[in-house]
C-alpha positions as CSV (number, residue, x, y, z in Angstrom):
1,M,0.0,0.0,0.0
2,S,1.0,3.6,-0.4
3,N,0.0,7.2,0.5
4,Y,-1.8,6.1,3.7
5,K,-1.1,7.9,7.0
6,N,2.6,8.1,7.5
7,F,3.4,5.7,4.6
8,K,4.0,8.0,1.6
9,E,6.0,5.5,-0.4
10,P,4.9,1.9,-1.1
11,I,5.4,-0.6,1.7
12,C,5.1,-4.3,1.2
13,I,4.8,-7.4,3.4
14,D,5.8,-10.7,1.7
15,F,4.8,-13.6,3.9
16,A,6.5,-16.0,1.4
17,D,9.9,-14.4,1.7
18,I,11.5,-16.8,4.2
19,A,15.1,-17.9,4.8
20,G,16.3,-21.5,5.1
21,Y,16.5,-21.6,8.9
22,Q,16.1,-25.0,10.5
23,F,14.9,-23.8,13.9
24,S,11.6,-22.2,15.2
25,N,9.8,-23.8,12.3
26,D,6.5,-23.4,14.1
27,C,6.6,-19.8,12.9
28,I,6.3,-21.1,9.3
29,T,3.2,-22.8,7.8
30,N,3.1,-24.2,4.3
31,G,6.2,-22.3,3.3
32,M,4.7,-19.0,4.5
33,I,5.4,-16.8,7.6
34,S,2.5,-17.5,10.0
35,K,3.8,-15.7,13.1
36,M,5.5,-12.3,12.7
37,L,6.8,-9.8,15.2
38,I,7.3,-6.2,14.2
39,Y,9.4,-3.8,16.2
40,G,9.5,0.0,15.8
41,K,10.1,3.1,17.8
42,N,7.1,5.1,18.9
43,A,5.3,6.9,16.0
44,T,6.8,4.8,13.3
45,G,3.3,3.7,12.2
46,K,2.8,0.1,13.6
47,T,-0.9,0.8,14.3
48,N,-1.4,2.5,11.0
49,L,0.2,-0.5,9.3
50,G,-2.4,-2.7,10.9
51,R,-5.2,-0.4,9.8
52,A,-3.9,-0.5,6.2
53,I,-3.8,-4.3,6.2
54,M,-7.3,-4.5,7.6
55,D,-8.7,-2.1,5.0
56,I,-9.7,-4.9,2.7
57,H,-11.8,-6.4,5.5
58,Y,-13.9,-3.3,5.7
59,M,-13.8,-2.8,2.0
60,M,-15.5,-6.2,1.4
61,R,-17.7,-6.3,4.4
62,Y,-19.1,-2.8,4.7
63,N,-19.7,0.3,2.8
64,L,-16.4,2.3,2.3
65,G,-17.6,5.0,4.7
66,V,-17.3,2.8,7.7
67,M,-13.5,3.3,7.9
68,N,-13.6,7.0,7.1
69,D,-10.5,8.3,8.8
70,I,-10.3,12.0,9.4
71,E,-6.8,12.2,7.8
72,P,-6.2,8.9,5.9
73,L,-3.8,10.4,3.3
74,N,-0.1,11.1,3.8
75,A,0.3,14.8,4.6
76,D,3.4,15.3,2.4
77,S,1.9,13.8,-0.7
78,N,0.3,15.6,-3.6
79,L,-1.9,12.6,-4.4
80,D,-5.5,12.6,-3.2
81,Y,-5.9,8.8,-3.0
82,S,-4.4,5.8,-1.3
83,S,-3.4,2.5,-3.1
84,F,-3.9,-1.0,-1.7
85,S,-2.9,-4.3,-3.3
86,Y,-3.4,-7.8,-1.8
87,T,-2.1,-11.1,-3.3
88,F,-3.6,-14.4,-2.0
89,R,-2.6,-17.9,-2.8
90,F,-5.2,-20.7,-2.6
91,Q,-3.6,-24.0,-3.6
92,D,-2.8,-23.5,-7.3
93,E,-4.7,-20.3,-7.7
94,E,-3.2,-16.8,-7.2
95,V,-5.6,-13.9,-6.7
96,L,-4.5,-10.3,-6.9
97,Y,-7.1,-7.7,-5.7
98,R,-6.1,-4.0,-5.9
99,Y,-7.9,-0.7,-5.6
100,E,-7.4,3.0,-5.1
101,K,-9.6,5.2,-3.1
102,Y,-10.0,8.9,-2.2
103,A,-9.9,10.4,1.3
104,N,-13.7,10.5,1.3
105,Q,-13.6,6.7,0.7
106,K,-14.8,7.0,-2.9
107,L,-13.2,4.4,-5.1
108,K,-10.9,5.6,-7.9
109,Y,-9.9,2.2,-9.3
110,E,-10.6,-1.5,-8.7
111,E,-9.3,-4.7,-10.3
112,L,-9.4,-8.4,-9.7
113,I,-6.8,-10.7,-11.3
114,I,-6.8,-14.5,-11.1
115,N,-3.7,-16.4,-12.3
116,N,-2.5,-13.3,-14.2
117,V,-5.8,-12.8,-16.0
118,S,-7.8,-9.6,-15.3
119,I,-11.3,-10.6,-14.4
120,F,-12.7,-7.1,-14.1
121,Q,-11.5,-3.5,-14.1
122,C,-13.4,-0.5,-12.8
123,M,-12.1,3.0,-13.5
124,Y,-14.6,5.0,-11.5
125,D,-13.5,8.5,-12.4
126,D,-14.1,7.9,-16.1
127,C,-17.0,5.5,-15.6
128,K,-15.1,2.9,-17.6
129,F,-15.6,-0.7,-16.8
130,V,-14.1,-3.9,-18.3
131,F,-16.2,-7.0,-17.5
132,D,-15.1,-9.2,-20.4
133,N,-13.7,-12.0,-18.3
134,L,-16.5,-12.5,-15.8
135,K,-17.2,-15.8,-17.6
136,L,-14.0,-17.2,-16.1
137,I,-15.6,-17.1,-12.7
138,K,-19.0,-18.1,-14.1
139,A,-20.4,-14.6,-13.5
140,E,-21.2,-13.7,-17.1
141,T,-24.9,-13.4,-16.3
142,A,-24.3,-10.6,-13.7
143,N,-26.4,-7.5,-14.4
144,T,-23.4,-5.2,-14.5
145,E,-25.5,-2.4,-16.0
146,R,-27.5,-2.2,-12.8
147,Y,-24.4,-1.8,-10.8
148,V,-23.1,1.0,-13.0
149,L,-26.6,2.7,-12.9
150,N,-26.6,2.5,-9.1
151,L,-23.2,4.2,-9.0
152,K,-24.5,7.1,-11.1
153,L,-27.5,7.4,-8.8
154,E,-25.2,7.6,-5.8
155,D,-23.2,10.3,-7.5
156,D,-26.3,12.3,-8.2
157,L,-27.4,12.0,-4.6
158,Q,-23.8,12.8,-3.4
159,D,-23.9,9.7,-1.3
160,D,-20.6,9.1,0.6
161,T,-21.2,5.4,0.8
162,Q,-20.1,3.2,-2.1
163,L,-20.2,-0.6,-2.9
164,S,-17.1,-2.0,-4.5
165,F,-17.9,-4.1,-7.6
166,H,-16.4,-7.1,-5.9
167,R,-18.7,-6.9,-3.0
168,W,-21.7,-6.2,-5.2
169,L,-20.8,-9.3,-7.3
170,I,-20.6,-11.5,-4.2
171,S,-23.9,-10.1,-2.9
172,N,-25.8,-10.6,-6.2
173,M,-24.5,-13.8,-7.6
174,T,-24.4,-17.4,-6.4
175,F,-21.0,-19.1,-6.7
176,E,-19.9,-22.6,-6.1
177,K,-18.6,-23.3,-2.7
178,N,-15.0,-24.0,-3.9
179,C,-15.0,-20.9,-6.2
180,V,-11.9,-18.8,-5.7
181,L,-14.1,-15.7,-4.9
182,N,-15.7,-17.6,-2.0
183,K,-12.3,-18.6,-0.8
184,L,-11.2,-15.0,-0.9
185,M,-14.3,-13.7,0.9
186,N,-14.0,-16.5,3.5
187,Y,-10.4,-15.4,4.3
188,V,-11.2,-11.7,4.4
189,N,-14.2,-12.1,6.5
190,K,-12.1,-13.9,9.1
191,M,-9.5,-11.2,9.3
192,S,-9.4,-9.6,12.8
193,W,-7.7,-6.9,14.8
194,V,-7.0,-6.8,18.5
195,S,-5.3,-3.8,20.2
196,A,-4.1,-3.2,23.7
197,D,-6.4,-0.7,25.3
198,H,-5.9,0.6,28.8
199,R,-9.4,2.2,28.7
200,R,-11.1,-1.2,28.4
201,K,-10.5,-1.8,32.1
202,F,-13.0,1.0,32.8
203,S,-15.6,-0.2,30.3
204,P,-19.1,-1.0,31.6
205,I,-19.4,-4.7,32.6
206,I,-22.8,-4.7,31.1
207,G,-21.2,-4.9,27.7
208,Y,-19.9,-8.4,28.4
209,Q,-23.3,-9.9,29.4
210,R,-23.7,-11.8,26.1
211,F,-20.3,-13.3,26.5
212,F,-21.1,-14.4,30.0
213,E,-24.3,-16.0,28.8
214,K,-22.4,-18.0,26.2
215,L,-19.7,-18.8,28.8
216,E,-22.3,-20.4,31.0
217,S,-24.5,-22.1,28.4
218,E,-21.5,-23.7,26.7
219,R,-19.9,-24.6,29.9
220,K,-16.7,-22.9,29.0
221,L,-15.8,-21.3,32.3
222,K,-13.3,-24.0,33.2
223,D,-11.8,-23.5,29.7
224,F,-11.3,-19.8,30.4
225,E,-9.9,-20.6,33.8
226,K,-7.4,-23.1,32.3
227,F,-6.4,-20.5,29.7
228,L,-5.5,-18.0,32.5
229,N,-3.7,-20.8,34.4
230,V,-1.6,-21.7,31.4
231,M,-0.6,-18.0,31.0
232,G,0.6,-18.0,34.6
233,I,-2.5,-16.5,36.4
234,D,-3.2,-19.0,39.2
235,C,-6.9,-18.6,40.0
236,N,-10.3,-20.3,40.3
237,L,-13.3,-18.7,38.8
238,V,-17.0,-18.6,39.5
239,L,-19.8,-17.2,37.3
240,E,-23.0,-16.3,39.1
241,K,-26.3,-15.1,37.8
242,L,-27.7,-12.2,39.8
243,P,-31.3,-11.5,40.7
244,D,-31.6,-9.0,37.8
245,D,-30.6,-11.8,35.4
246,T,-27.2,-10.3,34.7
247,Y,-24.0,-12.2,35.4
248,E,-21.0,-11.4,37.6
249,L,-17.6,-13.1,37.3
250,Y,-15.7,-13.8,40.5
251,Y,-12.3,-15.1,41.8
252,K,-13.1,-17.9,44.1
253,Y,-11.2,-18.0,47.4
254,E,-11.8,-20.3,50.4
255,R,-13.7,-17.7,52.4
256,K,-15.4,-15.5,49.8
257,L,-15.8,-14.5,46.2
258,V,-14.0,-11.4,44.9
259,P,-15.4,-9.5,41.8
260,F,-13.1,-10.4,38.8
261,F,-13.2,-7.1,36.9
262,R,-12.7,-4.8,39.8
263,N,-9.6,-6.7,40.9
264,A,-8.1,-8.0,37.7
265,S,-4.7,-6.5,36.7
266,S,-4.2,-4.8,33.3
267,G,-2.4,-8.0,32.1
268,T,-5.4,-10.2,33.1
269,W,-7.8,-7.8,31.4
270,A,-5.7,-8.1,28.2
271,L,-5.8,-11.9,28.5
272,F,-9.6,-11.7,29.0
273,D,-9.8,-9.7,25.8
274,I,-7.7,-12.3,23.8
275,Y,-9.8,-15.2,25.1
276,R,-13.1,-13.4,24.4
277,K,-12.2,-12.2,20.9
278,I,-10.0,-15.0,19.6
279,V,-10.0,-18.3,21.7
280,F,-13.7,-18.3,22.5
281,S,-14.8,-17.3,19.0
282,S,-16.7,-19.9,17.1
283,V,-14.9,-18.8,13.9
284,E,-11.1,-19.3,13.8
285,A,-9.4,-16.2,12.4
286,S,-7.5,-16.4,9.1
287,F,-5.4,-13.4,9.9
288,L,-4.8,-11.5,13.1
289,Y,-3.1,-8.2,13.7
290,L,-2.3,-7.9,17.4
291,D,-1.2,-4.3,18.1
292,E,1.0,-4.0,21.1
293,F,-0.3,-7.4,22.2
294,D,2.0,-7.6,25.2
295,A,1.7,-4.0,26.5
296,F,0.6,-5.2,29.9
297,Y,2.5,-8.5,30.0
298,H,5.6,-9.6,31.9
299,Y,8.0,-10.9,29.3
300,E,7.4,-14.5,30.5
301,M,3.7,-14.2,29.9
302,A,4.4,-12.7,26.4
303,D,6.4,-15.8,25.7
304,K,3.5,-18.0,26.7
305,V,1.0,-16.1,24.6
306,I,3.1,-16.5,21.5
307,N,3.7,-20.2,22.2
308,F,0.0,-20.6,22.8
309,F,-0.8,-19.1,19.4
310,K,1.9,-21.2,17.6
311,K,0.5,-24.4,19.2
312,H,-3.2,-23.8,18.8
313,Y,-3.4,-21.6,15.7
314,P,-0.7,-22.9,13.3
315,Y,-2.6,-21.9,10.2
316,C,-3.6,-18.4,11.3
317,Q,-1.3,-15.7,9.9
318,M,-0.5,-13.3,12.8
319,I,1.4,-10.1,13.0
320,M,2.2,-8.9,16.5
321,T,3.7,-5.5,17.2
322,T,5.8,-5.1,20.3
323,H,8.6,-3.1,22.1
324,N,9.6,-6.1,24.1
325,T,13.2,-7.0,23.0
326,N,13.1,-10.1,25.3
327,L,11.0,-11.7,22.5
328,M,13.8,-11.1,20.0
329,N,15.3,-14.5,20.2
330,N,15.8,-17.6,18.1
331,R,14.3,-19.9,20.7
332,L,10.9,-18.2,20.2
333,M,11.1,-16.7,16.8
334,R,13.7,-16.5,13.9
335,P,15.4,-13.7,12.0
336,D,13.1,-13.9,9.0
337,C,10.0,-13.5,11.2
338,L,11.3,-10.5,13.2
339,F,10.9,-7.2,11.5
340,I,11.9,-3.5,12.1
341,L,9.5,-0.8,11.0
342,S,11.5,2.5,10.3
343,R,10.4,6.1,10.6
344,E,10.8,6.3,6.8
345,G,8.1,3.6,6.4
346,T,10.3,0.7,5.4
347,L,9.8,-2.8,6.8
348,T,13.0,-5.0,7.1
349,A,13.5,-8.5,8.4
350,L,16.4,-8.9,10.8
351,C,18.2,-11.3,8.5
352,K,18.3,-8.5,5.9
353,A,19.2,-5.7,8.3
354,T,22.8,-6.8,8.8
355,S,25.7,-8.0,6.7
356,R,26.2,-10.9,9.1
357,E,24.8,-14.3,8.5
358,L,22.5,-14.7,11.5
359,R,22.6,-18.1,13.1
360,E,20.7,-19.9,15.8
361,G,23.4,-19.0,18.4
362,H,23.3,-15.3,17.8
363,N,21.9,-13.1,20.7
364,L,19.5,-11.0,18.6
365,E,18.3,-8.9,21.5
366,K,21.9,-7.9,22.4
367,M,22.7,-7.1,18.7
368,Y,19.6,-5.0,18.5
369,I,20.3,-3.0,21.7
370,S,24.0,-2.5,20.7
371,G,22.8,-0.9,17.4
372,E,23.4,-3.6,14.9
373,F,20.2,-2.9,13.1
374,E,19.9,0.9,13.8
375,K,20.3,1.8,10.1
376,Y,16.8,0.3,9.5
377,E,15.0,2.0,12.4
């Protein structure tokens, strides 16, 4: 992507760009990076990078106006649009989906390419559309004229919301289950973002009532308790239904029950959030961006969280941002899965940020602190 927030120049993440290391192989799945850690000084854009990656999720699931940032464009650029490009690999099929959109979320350009063949092109400014290859995805009967007419009506009404053609196509056509478009939508729908938020500790407990109901009905309380225990939180939990039909979660001690949320540490709150959003979810995520995932963790707990993800979610592609240099080690990760995001908007793997040939015995944290990779910060 390019010209988004602090990223004026193009920045790319290639999950297939791996080195031949023979250790920490649980960070790699099917020849792709599945667990990635990104380091970067404050204000380098780690959060903005996550928002950019997640843009396709909102692009395909909602109207474009949902993610209407106040200042989405790079302030130093003369361009009035951002560019996004995503390449997916599904077995022997490669899908390239790219688009450009203005600050007001109006589309400028959209294209879908499958195995190097352009399926459709939409040049919205000039109202030029190329739908010649829709037959290759068995969508030649789509009423594309109606889509174009709806766009013109939206322009006349000066409506800020806009449907991409891809989303319109999925909504108005029935495709076979194993169709590549369904595979793409299935992946994108399961993309998720989790961010450390110190304000969550002061959120109204009423907002978690539906979660508590499911926790009780599905008898998952012991599972949540076990999850906390594995992460190093030694506790017993009790969930009680109150007279007003709401639920309250408690720590169970020998003599009394202690309210969970009023006494949980920030780290325990963060674990609660991960369990509720990821572990407890009935839908396993395809991609997760965990922004400052360990902001409230002791380094040992951060280790345990990463190992938990590697063990239980081997096929989920995860990017985790952190400032914790204790995690910069070959026992837990590896140099081609550890990245530095610079103030200039470049993303560099540790194995490419030094002239040395990094080996399993190298102390990556010590090298980082001593300035070995500072050229790329």
